[in-house]
C-alpha positions, 0 to 999 in steps of 0.5 A: 501554503495557505494560512488557516485560523484556528482558535483565533491564531493563524496556522500554516496548515494545508488541510484538516481531517476531521472525524465526527464520532457518535457520542457515548458509543462503544469501542472509542479507540476506533476513532483514534485508530482510524485517525492514525491510519488515515494520516499514515495513508495520506503520507504514502498517498503523497509519495505516490502523487508527488512521483508524477512531478518528480520521484526525488521529491520526498513529501512529509507531513507536519502536525500543526494543531489538534481540536476536540469536540469532533477530532480535527487534526490539522497537517501541513505539507513540506517538501524536500528535493533530492539532490537539488532543485535546479530544474524548478521555479523558485516557488515550487514547493508551495505550488507542489504542496497545493497539488498534493492537497487538491489531488488528495481531494480528487481522490476522495470525491472519485470515491463518492457514491462508489462501493468498490472498483472491479475494472481498471477502466474505472480508475482512468478518470482519476488518473487523468484528473491527477495528471492534469493537476500535476501539469497545472502546477508548471513548476518544472522548467521542462514539462516532464510530468508522468501519470500516477500508475494505476496500481498506486492510485488503487493501493492509495485508495485501499489503504484510505478505505481500510483506514475508515473501516474502524468507524461505526454507523453514525460516524463521519469523516471529512477532509477540510481545506482552506479554500474549498468546501468540506469533502465527506469520505465515503464510508460505504466503499471498500476494495480488498488489497488482494483484489487489486491485482485482479483488477489490473490483470488482463492476462495470466500465464501459467507454466510448470517447472522443476526447480531447486529452492533454498529454504530461508524460512519455513512455515511450521504452523499454518499455510502461509508463504515459505520464504525461499531463494532461487538464485539471487531472487528471494521469493514467497512459495505457497506449499500445495502438496498437502500430503507432504505438508502434513508430514512436515507439520507432524515432524515426520519430514524435517526441513530447516533454514538453509536446506533446499527443496526440489519441487514441481513449481506452478508459476503464475505471471499477471500482465496488465493491459500494457503488457507490463508484469504485475506480479508473479506467484509460485505454488510448489505442487509436488515436493520431490525431495529435501536436500539438507544443508551441509552439516545439518544433522537430523534434529531430535523430536524436542530440538527447536527447529525454528530459528533461522540460520 
């Protein structure tokens, strides 16, 4: 790991996040919120990046120092390998640590001058660059490196972007490492988390089935997903039967955890360019019947029905 001079003292920090905020500006908590979320985002990004080398490596960020003025947080990577490191060169940990530093820089540089991503092909150059950085480590006795999946890269980019969304006009954020020029975060980039599936999806197959679902957690107030069990699978189901939903939310139909619902359900399966399943969404189009659980009595008007069984 590189050693960095901070206030005349030597530290083992690998990189620094700097937020240069506009002085005497409103909503000062935005700076700290953004910094906290960026650190959390980088921790998750590191887990995805290191999977290119070995899914058994656990990356951990350590706080080395905090500087004021503009806020600078110096961080250090440490790595744990579970269960052993027999497949690696003796000095693999600092090399993989620097791979994580360089791969994060590659992600930040990749976002420069972009406002969003709308097609999965746009992420391919970053996927290739991160893979090449992993190969260049040469830390494994056998060169068994794997690309970071596009979805993981998109999710990492989205989390970084969301972290920066708290900052105001006039604020700046930078990624600093000892051996390379500063990389400035692009604060204009934005990608909605719900758009990631659409970016990755090449094809959506839709089917409709009549099934019975065990209710784990109803939604009593809004139009959120219901937690259901189908066989051994726990799934989220959106109720699209507006007439039935209105009756339920006005207590003219009772459903409690443990009851079952017979419904016509639309199932949407999204697949990526390689034919891999990305996601499955369940929409209950028509509620046909509520099947009470054994020993469930009809509740009174004032009975609390919100507790899980």
